[in-house]
C-alpha positions as CSV (number, residue, x, y, z in Angstrom):
1,M,23.1,47.1,20.8
2,G,21.6,44.4,23.2
3,V,18.3,44.6,21.9
4,Y,19.4,44.3,18.3
5,I,21.2,41.2,19.2
6,L,18.3,39.7,21.1
7,R,16.1,40.4,18.0
8,R,18.6,38.8,15.7
9,L,18.8,35.6,18.0
10,L,15.0,35.5,18.2
11,L,15.1,35.7,14.2
12,I,17.1,32.7,13.9
13,I,14.2,30.4,15.1
14,P,11.5,31.3,12.3
15,T,14.5,31.3,9.8
16,L,15.6,27.8,10.9
17,I,12.0,26.5,10.8
18,G,11.3,28.0,7.2
19,I,14.7,26.5,5.9
20,M,14.0,23.0,7.4
21,L,10.5,23.0,6.2
22,L,11.5,23.8,2.6
23,N,14.2,20.9,2.6
24,F,11.8,18.6,4.4
25,V,9.2,19.2,1.5
26,I,11.9,18.7,-1.2
27,V,13.1,15.4,0.3
28,Q,9.7,14.1,0.7
29,A,9.1,14.6,-3.0
30,A,12.5,13.0,-4.1
31,P,12.0,9.3,-5.3
32,G,13.9,6.4,-3.6
33,G,13.8,6.6,0.2
34,P,15.7,4.8,2.8
35,I,13.6,1.8,2.6
36,E,14.0,1.5,-1.1
37,Q,17.8,1.6,-0.5
38,F,17.4,-1.3,2.1
39,I,15.3,-3.3,-0.5
40,A,18.1,-2.6,-3.3
41,Q,20.8,-3.9,-0.9
42,M,18.8,-6.8,-0.1
43,E,18.0,-7.8,-3.7
44,G,21.4,-6.6,-5.0
45,M,19.9,-4.2,-7.3
46,D,20.8,-0.5,-8.3
47,S,18.5,1.8,-6.1
48,G,17.8,4.0,-9.1
49,A,16.6,1.0,-11.2
50,L,14.5,-0.2,-8.2
51,A,13.0,3.2,-7.8
52,R,11.8,3.2,-11.4
53,A,10.6,-0.4,-11.1
54,G,8.6,0.6,-8.1
55,G,7.2,3.7,-9.7
56,G,8.9,6.2,-7.4
57,G,6.7,7.8,-4.6
58,G,9.6,9.1,-2.4
59,S,9.9,8.2,1.2
60,E,6.2,7.8,1.9
61,V,6.4,4.1,0.5
62,S,3.1,2.9,2.4
63,D,1.1,5.5,0.6
64,S,1.1,3.7,-2.8
65,G,-0.6,0.3,-3.2
66,S,1.4,-0.3,-6.4
67,N,4.6,-0.2,-4.5
68,G,3.4,-2.8,-2.1
69,Q,2.3,-5.0,-5.0
70,S,5.7,-4.7,-6.9
71,R,7.5,-5.3,-3.8
72,G,5.5,-8.4,-3.1
73,T,6.4,-9.7,-6.4
74,R,10.2,-9.0,-5.8
75,G,9.8,-11.4,-2.8
76,I,9.9,-8.8,0.0
77,P,7.4,-9.7,2.7
78,P,4.9,-6.9,3.4
79,E,5.4,-7.5,7.1
80,L,9.0,-6.8,6.8
81,I,8.4,-3.6,4.9
82,A,5.6,-2.5,7.3
83,E,8.2,-3.1,10.2
84,M,10.8,-0.9,8.5
85,E,8.2,1.8,8.0
86,T,7.4,1.8,11.6
87,L,11.1,1.4,12.7
88,Y,12.0,4.7,10.6
89,G,8.6,6.5,11.5
90,F,7.2,6.5,7.9
91,D,4.1,5.1,9.4
92,K,3.3,8.5,10.5
93,P,2.0,11.4,8.6
94,P,4.7,13.8,7.2
95,T,3.3,16.7,9.3
96,E,3.7,14.7,12.5
97,R,7.3,13.8,11.5
98,F,8.2,17.1,10.9
99,F,7.1,18.6,14.2
100,K,8.6,15.8,16.1
101,M,11.9,16.6,14.2
102,L,11.8,20.3,15.2
103,G,11.1,19.4,18.8
104,D,14.1,17.0,18.8
105,Y,16.2,19.4,17.1
106,A,15.5,22.1,19.7
107,T,17.5,20.0,22.1
108,F,20.2,19.0,19.6
109,N,18.7,15.4,19.5
110,F,19.3,14.4,15.8
111,G,18.4,10.7,16.3
112,D,20.6,7.8,14.8
113,S,21.9,7.1,11.3
114,F,19.9,4.8,9.1
115,F,22.9,3.1,7.8
116,R,25.9,3.8,10.0
117,D,24.7,2.4,13.4
118,R,25.9,5.6,15.3
119,S,24.1,8.6,16.5
120,V,24.0,11.5,14.0
121,I,25.7,14.0,16.7
122,E,28.4,11.5,17.1
123,L,29.0,11.4,13.5
124,I,29.1,15.1,13.2
125,I,31.5,15.5,16.2
126,D,33.6,12.8,14.7
127,K,33.8,14.5,11.2
128,L,34.0,18.0,12.6
129,P,37.6,18.5,13.1
130,V,38.5,17.7,9.5
131,S,36.1,20.5,8.2
132,I,37.1,22.9,10.9
133,S,40.8,22.3,10.0
134,L,40.1,22.8,6.3
135,G,37.9,25.7,6.6
136,L,39.6,27.7,9.5
137,W,43.1,27.4,8.0
138,S,41.9,28.1,4.4
139,T,40.1,31.1,5.6
140,L,43.0,32.5,7.6
141,I,45.4,32.0,4.6
142,I,43.1,33.6,2.3
143,Y,42.5,36.6,4.4
144,L,46.1,37.1,5.4
145,I,47.2,37.2,1.9
146,S,44.3,38.8,0.1
147,I,43.9,41.7,2.2
148,P,47.3,43.1,2.2
149,L,47.8,42.1,-1.6
150,G,44.4,44.0,-2.4
151,I,45.5,47.2,-0.4
152,R,48.9,47.1,-2.3
153,K,47.1,46.5,-5.8
154,A,44.9,49.5,-4.8
155,V,47.9,51.7,-3.9
156,M,49.7,50.7,-7.1
157,D,46.7,50.5,-9.4
158,G,47.7,50.4,-13.1
159,T,51.3,49.6,-12.5
160,R,53.1,46.5,-13.6
161,F,52.8,44.9,-10.2
162,D,49.0,45.4,-10.4
163,V,48.8,43.9,-13.8
164,W,50.8,40.8,-13.2
165,T,49.3,39.9,-9.9
166,S,45.9,40.3,-11.3
167,S,46.8,37.7,-14.1
168,T,48.1,35.2,-11.5
169,I,45.3,35.3,-9.2
170,I,42.7,35.1,-12.2
171,I,44.6,32.1,-13.5
172,G,44.4,30.7,-10.0
173,Y,40.7,31.3,-9.9
174,A,40.1,29.8,-13.2
175,I,41.7,26.6,-12.2
176,P,39.1,24.4,-10.3
177,G,40.2,23.4,-6.7
178,F,40.0,19.6,-7.5
179,L,42.3,20.1,-10.6
180,F,44.7,21.9,-8.6
181,A,44.5,19.3,-5.8
182,I,45.5,16.6,-8.4
183,L,48.3,18.7,-9.8
184,L,49.5,19.1,-6.2
185,I,49.4,15.3,-5.7
186,V,51.3,14.8,-8.9
187,L,54.1,17.3,-8.1
188,F,54.4,16.8,-4.4
189,A,52.8,13.7,-3.0
190,G,54.7,11.1,-4.9
191,G,52.5,11.0,-8.1
192,S,55.2,11.7,-10.7
193,Y,57.8,13.8,-9.2
194,W,58.6,14.6,-5.7
195,D,57.1,12.6,-2.6
196,V,57.3,15.4,0.0
197,F,53.8,15.6,1.6
198,P,51.4,12.8,2.8
199,L,48.5,11.8,0.6
200,R,45.8,10.9,3.0
201,G,44.5,11.8,6.5
202,L,45.3,14.6,9.1
203,T,48.0,12.7,11.0
204,S,50.4,10.0,10.6
205,T,49.9,6.5,12.0
206,N,52.4,7.1,15.0
207,F,50.9,10.4,15.9
208,D,50.3,9.4,19.6
209,E,53.9,8.6,19.9
210,M,55.2,12.1,18.9
211,T,56.1,14.9,21.3
212,W,53.9,17.9,21.2
213,Y,56.0,20.0,18.7
214,Q,56.2,16.8,16.5
215,K,52.4,16.5,16.6
216,I,52.0,20.3,15.5
217,G,54.5,19.6,12.6
218,D,52.8,16.5,11.5
219,Y,49.3,18.1,11.6
220,F,50.3,21.0,9.3
221,W,52.4,18.7,7.3
222,H,49.4,16.8,6.4
223,L,47.2,19.9,5.8
224,A,49.5,21.7,3.5
225,L,48.2,20.4,0.2
226,P,44.6,20.2,1.0
227,V,44.5,23.7,2.5
228,T,46.3,25.0,-0.5
229,A,44.0,23.4,-3.0
230,N,40.9,24.6,-0.8
231,A,42.1,28.1,-0.7
232,I,43.3,28.7,-4.1
233,G,40.0,29.9,-5.6
234,G,39.3,32.1,-2.7
235,F,42.1,34.6,-3.5
236,A,40.9,36.1,-6.6
237,T,37.4,37.2,-5.3
238,L,38.7,38.6,-1.9
239,T,41.9,40.4,-3.4
240,L,39.8,42.0,-6.1
241,L,37.2,42.9,-3.7
242,T,39.5,44.5,-1.4
243,K,41.3,46.4,-4.2
244,N,38.1,47.9,-5.3
245,S,36.8,48.7,-2.2
246,F,40.0,50.8,-1.3
247,L,40.1,52.3,-4.8
248,D,36.4,53.6,-4.1
249,E,37.3,55.0,-0.5
250,I,40.6,56.6,-1.7
251,G,39.0,58.8,-4.2
252,K,36.5,60.1,-1.7
253,Q,36.8,63.8,-0.3
254,Y,37.8,62.9,3.1
255,V,40.9,61.3,1.9
256,V,42.0,64.2,-0.1
257,T,41.4,66.4,2.9
258,A,43.5,64.0,5.1
259,R,46.3,64.1,2.7
260,A,46.0,67.8,2.3
261,K,46.5,68.1,6.1
262,G,50.0,66.5,5.7
263,L,49.1,63.1,7.2
264,E,51.3,60.2,6.3
265,E,50.1,58.0,3.5
266,R,50.2,54.9,5.8
267,R,48.1,56.7,8.6
268,V,45.5,57.7,5.7
269,L,45.2,54.2,4.5
270,Y,45.0,52.3,7.7
271,G,43.7,55.1,10.1
272,H,40.9,56.3,7.8
273,V,40.4,54.3,4.7
274,F,40.8,50.9,6.1
275,R,37.7,50.9,8.5
276,N,35.4,52.0,5.7
277,A,36.8,49.8,3.0
278,M,36.9,46.8,5.1
279,L,33.0,46.7,5.7
280,I,32.3,45.0,2.5
281,V,35.1,42.6,3.0
282,I,33.7,41.6,6.4
283,A,30.4,41.0,4.9
284,S,31.6,38.3,2.7
285,L,33.2,36.3,5.7
286,P,30.2,34.1,6.6
287,G,29.7,32.9,3.1
288,L,33.3,32.2,2.6
289,L,33.5,30.3,5.8
290,L,30.5,28.1,5.1
291,G,31.6,27.5,1.5
292,L,35.0,26.4,2.8
293,F,33.8,24.5,5.7
294,F,31.2,22.4,3.8
295,T,30.3,22.6,0.1
296,G,33.7,23.8,-1.2
297,S,35.7,21.1,0.7
298,L,33.8,17.9,-0.6
299,L,36.0,17.1,-3.4
300,I,39.2,18.1,-1.5
301,E,38.1,15.8,1.2
302,V,37.5,12.9,-1.3
303,I,40.8,13.5,-3.2
304,F,43.0,13.6,0.0
305,S,41.1,10.9,1.8
306,L,39.8,13.3,4.6
307,D,36.7,12.3,6.1
308,G,34.8,15.4,6.9
309,L,31.2,16.8,7.0
310,G,31.2,17.6,3.4
311,L,31.9,14.0,2.5
312,L,29.5,12.9,5.3
313,G,26.6,15.1,3.8
314,F,27.1,13.9,0.3
315,E,27.1,10.2,1.3
316,A,24.0,10.8,3.4
317,A,22.4,12.4,0.3
318,L,23.2,9.4,-1.8
319,N,22.0,6.7,0.7
320,R,18.8,8.9,1.6
321,D,19.9,8.9,5.3
322,Y,17.5,11.5,6.3
323,P,18.8,12.0,10.1
324,V,22.2,12.7,8.7
325,I,21.0,15.0,5.9
326,F,18.6,17.0,8.1
327,G,21.2,17.1,11.2
328,T,23.9,18.3,9.0
329,L,21.5,20.8,7.4
330,Y,20.4,22.0,10.6
331,I,24.0,22.5,12.0
332,M,25.2,24.2,8.8
333,T,22.3,26.7,8.7
334,L,22.5,27.5,12.5
335,M,26.3,28.3,12.1
336,G,25.4,30.4,9.0
337,L,23.0,32.6,11.0
338,I,25.4,32.8,14.0
339,L,28.3,33.9,11.7
340,K,26.1,36.4,9.8
341,L,25.4,38.0,13.4
342,I,29.0,37.9,14.2
343,S,29.8,39.7,11.1
344,D,27.5,42.5,11.9
345,L,28.9,42.8,15.3
346,T,32.3,43.0,13.5
347,Y,31.0,46.1,11.6
348,V,30.6,48.0,14.8
349,L,34.2,47.0,16.0
350,V,35.6,48.2,12.7
351,D,33.4,51.4,12.4
352,P,31.7,52.5,15.8
353,R,29.7,55.0,13.9
354,I,27.5,52.0,12.7
355,D,24.3,51.6,14.9
356,F,22.1,48.7,13.6
357,E,19.7,49.2,16.7
358,S,18.8,52.7,15.7
359,R,18.3,51.6,11.9
360,E,15.9,48.9,12.8
361,G,14.1,51.3,15.1
């Protein structure tokens, strides 16, 4: 198993390089780089209109003579533009900038944000608690509810319980998370009915003055609505996946044999069926975690005024803040690859008969 883990860890390096290269090329081709953003702010113009007026050209603003001419007519001194290009490294060829970025990222040196006057690593560390809080507790709640519910639905397949629970979770799945979040605010955050839960932030303003148990209560009090809204869409997929996986295993010969030997139904389900049925559920964990940590929580962060990594990456993309874009992308990709490795190792814990090392050999 040690050889397999080492091989997978080494495979992370070319995978990271390939993903970063692909996104680097895409970003370079996108019109309206950070210098265009600065010019737009200086002239009080919309960056999109400015990019169209300047003829596009992406972040390599010094490569187009027409861009320089159009900027001159807008009253921006060429010397200032050249100084900004040197400041942000755009005076160097793209290949040189890419390999420098890889070298810096290997030591987790992500540089400084173009627009926030802070280092990227400080921004990530500052926003990480929000994303971890949303993603971790949402995932935990989804798994604690969906797996027992899915097993129960498999055992009671076709009954009234199975039908009405399926209807309920499908309705929940059909409602977008951000709409459910707005509904929760209207009902429970002083929107139109009850003012039970706070509307913004992870803690109250007097958090530092509270005792330790009051701090725990205040933390979960603030998380109640955003975690509920963030998790609502994940119940249907995992519950039905668990149910179908258990139904598939229950119909196999080894289960029939175990029952014929007189084993209790609980022991058949959790002693024999569980470890086989859970493999496909474990496989979905990395994707679920990444979705809840980052992409899935963006609108939830905006609605509940939670400043996390999802919102940070979105604002960086709008502002063409390249160090933040690539820094968050690097962290997300690395976490995803590590979570995938942990998922494979969990396979072995659930079912020791699995041997990845011999399969690869």
